[in-house]
Structures are given as C-alpha cells and as structure tokens.
C-alpha positions in Angstrom: -0.8 3.6 -18.6 0.2 2.7 -22.1 1.4 4.2 -25.4 2.0 2.6 -28.8 5.6 3.3 -29.8 6.0 4.6 -33.4 8.5 2.4 -35.4 10.9 5.3 -35.8 11.2 5.7 -32.1 11.8 2.1 -31.0 15.5 2.1 -31.6 16.1 5.5 -30.0 14.2 4.2 -26.9 16.1 0.9 -26.7 19.5 2.6 -27.3 18.9 5.2 -24.5 18.8 8.2 -26.9 15.2 8.8 -26.1 14.4 8.8 -22.3 11.0 10.5 -22.2 7.3 9.7 -22.8 5.2 12.4 -24.4 2.0 13.0 -26.3 -1.3 11.1 -26.0 -1.4 8.3 -23.5 -4.1 5.9 -22.3 -5.1 3.9 -19.2 -4.4 0.2 -19.5 -7.8 -0.7 -18.2 -9.5 1.3 -20.9 -7.6 -0.7 -23.5 -7.9 -4.1 -22.1 -10.4 -5.3 -24.8 -8.1 -4.1 -27.5 -6.0 -7.2 -28.2 -4.9 -6.9 -31.8 -2.8 -4.4 -33.7 -5.8 -3.5 -35.9 -8.0 -2.8 -33.0 -5.4 -0.5 -31.4 -4.7 1.2 -34.7 -8.3 2.4 -35.0 -9.1 2.8 -31.2 -6.0 5.0 -30.4 -6.1 7.2 -33.6 -2.8 5.9 -34.9 -3.7 7.1 -38.4 -2.5 10.6 -37.7 -0.6 12.4 -40.5 3.0 11.2 -40.7 2.2 7.9 -39.0 4.2 4.9 -40.2 1.4 2.5 -39.2 -1.5 1.2 -41.2 -4.6 -0.8 -40.3 -2.8 -4.0 -41.6 0.3 -3.6 -39.5 1.3 -7.1 -38.3 2.9 -6.0 -35.1 3.1 -3.2 -32.5 5.4 -2.3 -29.7 3.5 -1.0 -26.6 5.1 0.7 -23.7 3.3 0.1 -20.4 3.9 1.7 -17.0 2.3 2.5 -13.7 1.3 6.1 -13.2 3.3 7.9 -10.5 2.3 10.7 -8.2 4.9 13.0 -9.9 3.4 12.5 -13.3 1.1 15.1 -14.8 -1.6 13.8 -17.1 -4.3 16.2 -18.5 -7.5 15.7 -20.4 -7.0 17.6 -23.7 -10.3 19.4 -23.9 -10.9 21.5 -27.0 -12.5 25.0 -27.0 -15.9 23.5 -27.6 -15.5 21.7 -24.2 -14.2 24.8 -22.4 -10.5 23.9 -22.9 -7.7 25.4 -25.0 -6.4 22.4 -26.8 -6.3 22.3 -30.6 -4.5 19.6 -32.6 -4.3 18.1 -36.1 -6.7 15.3 -37.0 -7.6 12.9 -35.6 -8.4 14.9 -32.5 -11.8 15.1 -30.9 -11.0 17.4 -28.0 -13.8 15.8 -25.9 -11.7 13.6 -23.6 -11.9 10.6 -26.0 -10.3 9.3 -29.2 -12.2 9.8 -32.4 -13.0 6.1 -32.8 -16.8 5.3 -33.1 -16.3 1.6 -32.5 -14.2 1.8 -29.4 -14.7 4.3 -26.5 -11.3 5.1 -25.2 -10.6 8.1 -22.8 -7.6 10.1 -23.8 -4.9 11.9 -21.8 -1.9 13.9 -22.6 1.5 14.3 -21.0 4.4 16.7 -21.7 7.8 15.0 -21.9 8.3 13.1 -18.7 11.1 10.7 -17.7 10.3 7.0 -18.4 9.2 5.4 -15.1 11.5 2.7 -13.7 9.8 -0.7 -14.2 8.2 0.4 -17.5 7.8 -2.5 -20.0 7.7 -2.8 -23.7 5.5 -5.5 -25.1 5.5 -7.0 -28.6 1.9 -7.4 -29.9 0.9 -9.5 -32.9 -2.3 -11.2 -33.9 -1.2 -14.2 -31.7 -1.0 -12.1 -28.6 1.5 -9.9 -26.6 4.8 -11.0 -25.2 7.3 -9.1 -23.0 10.1 -7.4 -25.0 12.0 -5.3 -22.5 12.0 -3.8 -19.0 13.3 -0.4 -18.0 15.4 -0.3 -14.9 15.4 3.4 -14.6 18.5 4.0 -16.8 18.6 1.3 -19.5 16.2 -1.1 -21.2 16.9 -4.8 -20.4 15.7 -7.5 -22.8 13.0 -9.8 -21.6 15.5 -12.7 -22.1 17.8 -11.2 -19.5 18.4 -13.7 -16.8 20.5 -11.4 -14.7 23.6 -11.4 -16.7 25.0 -7.9 -17.3 26.4 -9.1 -20.6 22.8 -9.6 -21.9 21.5 -6.3 -20.7 21.0 -3.2 -22.9 23.9 -0.8 -23.1 24.0 2.2 -20.7 21.9 5.1 -22.0 23.7 6.9 -24.8 22.5 10.4 -23.9 24.2 13.4 -25.5 22.6 15.7 -22.9 24.2 15.6 -19.5 22.3 13.4 -17.0 20.6 15.2 -14.1 23.1 17.2 -12.0 23.9 16.8 -8.4 23.5 20.5 -7.3 21.9 21.5 -4.1 18.1 21.5 -4.1 18.3 25.0 -2.6 19.9 26.5 -5.7 16.5 26.8 -7.4 16.3 27.5 -11.1 19.5 28.2 -13.0 19.5 30.6 -15.9 22.5 31.1 -18.2 22.6 31.6 -21.9 25.5 29.1 -22.2 24.3 26.7 -19.6 24.9 23.0 -20.4 21.7 21.1 -21.2 20.6 18.7 -18.5 18.4 15.7 -19.5 15.0 15.5 -17.8 15.2 13.2 -14.8 15.4 13.1 -11.0 18.2 13.8 -8.5 18.1 12.5 -4.9 20.3 13.3 -1.9 20.9 10.1 0.1 23.5 9.9 2.9 26.1 12.5 2.1 25.8 12.3 -1.7 23.5 13.3 -4.5 22.6 10.7 -7.1 20.8 10.5 -10.4 17.6 8.8 -9.6 14.4 7.2 -11.1 10.9 6.7 -9.8 8.7 3.8 -10.7 5.2 2.5 -10.0 5.8 1.9 -6.3 5.3 5.4 -4.8 7.6 4.6 -1.9 10.6 3.5 -3.9 13.4 5.5 -5.5 16.2 3.9 -7.6 19.6 5.5 -7.2 22.4 5.2 -9.7 26.2 5.5 -9.2 29.1 5.4 -11.7 31.2 3.5 -9.1 30.8 0.7 -6.7 29.3 1.7 -3.3 28.1 -0.2 -0.3 24.5 -1.3 -0.8 24.5 -0.8 -4.6 24.2 -3.7 -7.0 26.2 -3.9 -10.2 24.3 -3.4 -13.4 25.7 -2.9 -16.9 28.4 -0.3 -16.5 26.8 1.3 -13.4 25.5 0.5 -10.0 22.0 0.8 -8.6 20.2 0.8 -5.3 16.5 0.9 -4.4 15.7 3.0 -1.3 12.6 4.4 0.3 11.6 8.0 -0.3 11.4 8.5 3.4 15.2 7.8 3.7 16.1 10.6 1.3 17.1 14.1 2.4 15.5 15.6 -0.7 14.3 14.7 -4.1 13.9 17.0 -7.2 12.9 16.7 -10.8 15.3 18.4 -13.1 14.7 19.6 -16.7 16.0 22.2 -19.1 13.4 24.6 -20.5 13.2 27.6 -22.7 11.2 29.4 -25.3 11.2 29.1 -29.1 9.1 31.3 -31.4 7.5 32.9 -28.3 6.2 29.5 -27.1 7.4 27.4 -24.2 9.6 24.3 -24.8 11.5 21.6 -23.1 15.1 20.9 -24.2 15.6 17.2 -24.6 19.1 17.0 -26.0 21.9 18.9 -27.6 24.4 18.0 -30.3 26.4 19.7 -33.1 23.2 20.5 -35.0 21.7 22.4 -32.1 19.0 21.9 -29.5 16.5 19.1 -29.7 13.3 20.7 -28.2 9.8 19.7 -27.5 6.8 22.0 -27.8 4.9 22.3 -24.5 1.9 24.4 -25.7 -1.6 23.2 -26.4 -1.9 24.0 -30.2 -0.6 21.4 -32.6 -1.2 23.7 -35.6 0.8 26.5 -34.0 3.6 24.0 -33.3 3.8 23.0 -37.0 3.7 26.7 -38.0 6.8 27.2 -35.8 8.6 24.4 -37.6 8.0 21.5 -35.2 7.0 18.1 -36.6 4.9 15.4 -35.0 7.2 12.6 -33.9 4.4 10.9 -32.1 0.7 11.5 -31.7 0.4 14.8 -29.8 4.2 15.2 -29.5 5.9 17.9 -31.5 9.7 18.2 -31.7 12.4 19.9 -33.7 16.2 20.5 -33.7 17.1 24.2 -34.0 20.2 26.3 -33.6 20.9 27.1 -29.9 20.7 30.9 -30.5 17.0 30.5 -31.6 16.0 29.2 -28.1 15.7 31.9 -25.5 15.5 32.0 -21.7 17.2 28.7 -21.4 17.2 27.6 -17.8 17.4 24.5 -15.6 14.3 23.9 -13.4 14.6 22.0 -10.2 11.1 21.0 -9.0 11.0 19.6 -5.4 9.3 16.3 -5.1 7.5 15.4 -1.9 9.1 12.6 0.2 5.6 11.6 1.2 4.1 10.2 -2.0 0.4 10.5 -2.8 -1.6 8.0 -4.8 -1.2 8.8 -8.5 -3.9 9.4 -11.1 -5.6 9.5 -13.4 
C-alpha cells in the first residue's frame, strides 16, 4: 500500500507526533507505472482543495507499507454506486480516482497505527530513494547503520501510549479518562507491552522502557520481535467519542483540547462541523474537550492466528 505524504505532515510523522495513516490509500502494484511526481499528482488526485502540491512539484515523499490482516480498507462507493460516501472534489465515488489518463483503484482507511516496517521514499524526476524506515515506534533514517545515535528520536506523543490493562476489561468509559494513542497492546510472559504489527502476519514487535532479557536496545527504549502464537493476548487500543453528533477518533490531547479525526463518510458534513482536510479524505480538528461526548477507550481483540490481509 502507499500514500503520498502532504508536506505539512512530513515533520509531524518524522518527529513521532503523528502516528496514524488515514484517508485515501492505494495499492503499490496499481501505481507501479507512476514514476514521477507529476504522474502521481494527477493519478492520485493530489489537487484537492487545500493541497500544498502542484503539478510541477519537484519532489514527493511517499509512505509505503505492507497491508496487515488487522487493517480495514474500504472502497469509498458513492450513492450512485450503492454506497454512502460523499466527499469534496476530486472524488468519483466509483472505486477509482478521477484521473482520465491513469486508472487507479482507490481505497480508504480510518486512522490506523503505522505498520512496523513502513518506509518513506523520496521521489524526484530522477527516481525514488529510501528516506526512512519505521520500527514500530520511531522513524529511523535510511542512513542508519545501526547506531542508536543516528536514529530518530523516540516518538514525542502527547497522548499516552497504549495502556497495559487486562484485555478482559473491555471498553472503558469516563468523562475524564486520559486519552490513549491508537496502537496495540500485547501480553507476553507475565507482562503487557506496547506493541506494533508489520507486514509479516506472524510477527509482533514489543517495546519496553527498560532493558529486559531478549530485548535489543534502540534509541531510548528496547524492542523484541516475537510470534503472535507466543502471546497470551493481543488487542488494538484507541480512544473514540462523538463530536457534533458524528463519530470520531481521538488522536491526541494538549492544552488546546482534543485532536480528533472524523470517522463518518461525508466530507462536506465534516467541514460543516468544523473539520478541515489535513490529507486527501482525512478530516481533523482540535476542539475543547467538553465538546466531545461519550469518550471511551476501545480495546479490540486481535486474533493470534493471522489471516492473509487485503485488499
């Protein structure tokens, strides 16, 4: 899968402030013939309102990752195709982008944790080169030869990383509940760990804030790769709520309020509620906490027997 990163989001990604992928995404095989920034600009509808990109942009940063069985990609069919998706132009609603020159199937994802092993490439007219690799917690520059000093700094999240509560607790609802960043939690041995899933369906990356047997040192933390089959349980954790009567995911919290993402299917309705399009098909806004209702933490069990992912 792939997505072109808007210039305004590159630094938030690399600094760890942005840890999700959302909006319209595409299969790498469908974009294999698109080898220049200009081709991608037109083929992937990057001329949406508010876009910082132009047809003559000299470079693009492209995130690539392998689809996981836990990911949920949907085809955004409009009402004329029997669906309920509506969005601001350019939007065809027929499972493809609006390009007449390039036929590219289109998918959409609500905010999901960045997969471990995701890569960012730097594309110019001369070709694409590797820029960074995501280890499940931080981005490591392509020049990283293994030295922790050269690695990206640990994620600078304001929201608390996924918790280590029992998977049996179910959803937690509390008006004053502390926001939990979207991610995974795994129970291994006798402990619970923040975790990440990548393209290998059998592997889970565990993270620890202290040295433990079997964990390797990274940059300010320790990590270990284990098999899903060796876990006691695995859950996906996220904070959700409702804003303006519509569902949302809470991405972050600071002194200005809650950073939320719209999870409905109508871009015009999102804008009417005050959201703005931070990326193609991704609407977000920061609002006072008291304007977000039914805040709760969802813990969604993940099968320890992975299935082959799609689309």
